[in-house]
N, C-alpha and C positions, 0 to 999 in steps of 0.2 A: 601394723599388720600382724594378725595372729597366725602362728604356725603350729600346727599340731604334729608332734613327732611321736609315733605310736610305740617305738621301742628305742632303747639306748643306742646311740651311735658314738664313734670315737670323738674325743673331746675337741679335736681340731675343727670339726664341723660345727660343733656347738659354739665354740669361740667365734668363728666367723659370723654366725647368725646373731650372736649377742653384740658383736662390734658393729653390726649393721643396724642395731637398734630395734630388732624385731622382738615381738612378744612370743615367747616359746611356751607351749602347753604340752605337758607330759601326762600320761595316764597314771592313776594312783596305784595301779597294779600291773604286773608284767603281762598277764594273759587276759584279754578282753573277750567278752561274748560279742556276737554280731550287734546286738542292741546297744551295748555299751560303746562299741566302736562308732556306731552311727551317731550316738549322742555327742561324742567328742567332735566328730566331723561336722555336725550340724552347726557348731558354734565356732567355726574357724574360717579363715580366708583361704589358707593354703595348707597343704599336707606334705610332710616329708615322710614317705611311707617305707617301712622296713619289712620285708617279707611279703609272702603272697597268701596270707591267711584268708583274706576276703577279696571279693571281686569288685572292681570299679566298673559297674555296668549301668544300664538305664535305671534300674531300681535304686542304685546308690545315688546317682546324679539327681533323680527326682526327689529323693529323701533329703539331700544336702545341697539345696540350690545356692547357698552362699559360697561354696567352694569355687575358687577361681583358678587355681593351679595346683598341680600335683608333681612333686619331685620324688622319683623312685630311687631308693637306695639299692639299685640293681641295674644291670644292663638289659635284662629281659623285661618284657612288658606284656606277657601273655595273659596276666590277670587284669588287664585294662582293656575296655572296649574303646579302642583308639578312634573308631569312626564316630561313636557317640560323643566322646570328649571333644573331638574336632568340631562337630556340629554345634556344640555348646560353647565354642571358643575357649576351651580349657586346654592350655599347653601341658604336656606330660613330659617331664624331664627324666633322663636316665643317666647311667654312668658307664659309657663305653670306654674301651681302650685300657683303662687303668687296671683292670683285672685280667687282661688277656694273657699275660705271662703266667700269672698264678694259676688260672684255670687250665691252661694248656699243660702246665707242670703236672697237674693232677691226672689229666688224660694220659700223659707220658708215663707217669708213675703206675697207673692202672694197667696200661699195656704191658709193662715189664712184670708187674706183680702177677698178672694172669698168666703170662707166658712161662713164668718160672714157679707157678703155684705157691706164691709167697704166703698168702693168708693161710692156706691149708697147712703148710709146713711150720709156720709160726705157731699155729694152734697145737701141733704135735709137740713142740718144745714146751709150751705152757702146760700141756697135759702130761709131761714127762713120758712121752710116748715115742722116743727116738727109734726104737726097734733096731734089729740087726741090719747091717748093710745089705741092701738088695739092689743089684744093678738095674733092675727093671721097674722099681717102684717109684711112683710119683714123678715121672719124668716130665720136664717142661720142654719148651722149644725155643730155638734162637730166632732172632728177628732180622739178622743180617741179610740185606739184599731182597727182602720180601716187599710186598706191595701194600702200601697204606692207602686205604680209600677214605676220603674225607667227604662227609655229607654236610655241606655248608662251609665252604672255604672262605670265611671272613677273617676277622682279626685273630680270633682264638684258634680257628682251624689252621691259619697260616703259621702261627707259632708252633702248633703241634707238628705240622708237616716239616717245618724247618728243623726242629729238634730231631725228629726221626730220620731225616735225610742226613744230618751231620753225624749223628751217633751211630746209626746202623746202615747207612747207605741205602735206605729204603726208597723204592720207587713210589712216586706220588701220583695218584689219580683222584679226581674229585667230581662231584656233581653239585651244581649251583643253579640258581635262577639266571645268573649271568656269569660269563667267563671271567676269571681272575688273571688278567694279563701279567701282573707282577709275579704271581706264583708260577706261571708258565715260564717266564723269563728267568727268574732267580732260582727256582727249585726244579725246573724241568717238569712241572706238574702237567698232567694231561687231562683235559676235560672229556668226560665220558657220560653216556646216558645213565639213568638210574639203574637200568637193568644190567649194564656192563659193570657198574660200581659193585653191585651185589655179587655178581658172578666172579669178579676178578680180584677182589680184596682179600688179602691174608689177614689184615686187621681193618675193620670198618669202624671209624670214629665219628660220632655225631656231634656237630657243632652249630647247627642251624638255629635260627629263631623259630620258636614253636608257634604254630597256628592251629586253631581247632580242626581244620581240614586234614591235618597231619596226625590226628589222634591215632595212636597205636599203628602207625605206618609200618613199623618193624614188628611183624607178627609171624606166626608159624609159616605161612606161605612164603614169606620173604626169607626167613632163616633157612628153610629147606633148599633154597636156591643158592645159598652161600657154600663156600668150600667146607668140607667136613673138618678141616683143621684150622678154620678161621676163628678170629677173636672179635667179639662185638664190644665196643666201648661207647658209653653214653655219659657225657658230662654236661649236656645241654638242658633237657627237661625230661622228666620221667614219662610224660605223656607220649613221647615218641615211640615207646615200646610197650608191648603187652608182656607183663612180667610172667604171667602164667604160660604164655606161648614160648617165652625165652627159656623158662625152666624146662618145658617139654622138649624143646629143640636141643637143649644140652643133654638131657637124659637119652633122647633118641639118637644122639651123636650126629645131628645135622650140622652143628657147629661145635667148636672145641672148648671155647671159654668165653667169659664175659666179665667186664669191669664196669661198674656203675658208680657214679657219684650222685646220681639222681635215680629215684625209684618210682614205681607205679603200683600201689599208692605210695605217697610220701607224707609222713614217715611210714615205713613198711613194718609188718609184723615180725617180731623176733623169732617166731616159729615158722616163717616162710621156708619151705623146703629147699629153695635155691641156695640158702646159706649153708647147706650141708654138702654142696658140691665142691670138689677139690680144685677145679679150675675156674673158680669165681672169686672176685674181690669186690666188696661193696663198701663204700664210704658214705658218711652222713651229710652229703651236700656241702663239702668243704672247699669247693673250687676257688673261692676268693678269700679263703681264711688265712691270710697273711697280714702282718702288721702294715706292710707297705700298701697292699691292695685295699684293705679296709679303710685305712686313713685316706687314701686317694679317693675312694668312693664317697667318703664323708665330705671331702672338699668339693667334689663335683656336684653332689646333691645340694649342699649348702649354696654353692655358686649359682645353681639354677634358681633356687628360691630368692636369693639376693637380687639377681638380674630381674626377675619378675617384679620384685618390690620396687624397683627403679623404673618400671615400665620399659624394660629392655627385653630383647629376645633371650630366651634361655640358651646358653652356649651349647648345651647338649639336649636336644629336644627329639623325642621319639615321633612326634607328629608335627613336623615343621610346616605342613600345609595349614596349620591353625593360623599362622600369621597372614598368609594370603587370604585366608577365609575371613579373618577379622577386618582386613582392609577393603574387602569387596563389598 
């Protein structure tokens, strides 16, 4: 079975695939055009996909009828038309759990960095601009006992909530499609409406799976309903927020600060005015960028491909309905 791997992954995953006797196909260059990507995909049975450069939609599946399975090197699958894949009996693997701690670490880091204006003050040091001591300049805020609102309290959101509870004694509220009984029992988390989440959060952290219906859900009208000293954190997908509206809300003092590991667009422009604000910290989508997480993702992605090659169910499948669909 041929496996097209569009970008390098840690060697642990490659070794697993080689040991399974699969034929691995790598692109001849690091960055592919859409046409070049389609050319490779047309001539393969399965794909181990790294990144979200291109969409797996109806046009793709029509152009690449030989593709029988896709293993994503990510937990998110918003760049895949899951309904279309399921209708075509194509399982889509992903890599949940293994990056939950690493990604929540970044959300936790961003929350503290924004609260203490770390990026702004670090830049002052780099610019040799310490200045004279001013008791009122560049003040941050403390997080002790404040309310953390989680939008999407799944695995990553739970890790973020647990860290915040233990470190700062923060009160946890959340909004989900379904209630999280474990979080309510272990963390004292309270399920609230979306409106209450917006109004009551001192820090609002986004951890949900992105869907097209949620495009720019967090826009100016939402930001102006938040507390004026609140902090917005997004480590999920940039599509959740309007970056122009976020900038304007910060300038208009509708909210106090923002920490982003994902941007809209991504990558963002280096001259985006939001980068000039003192209570903003932005990272280049490094949520899973640890040796432990990336190696774990490689093992899970390879495991999904290997299971498919053996006519077994993928252990981590984003569209498990594909199996009941196949048997019907």
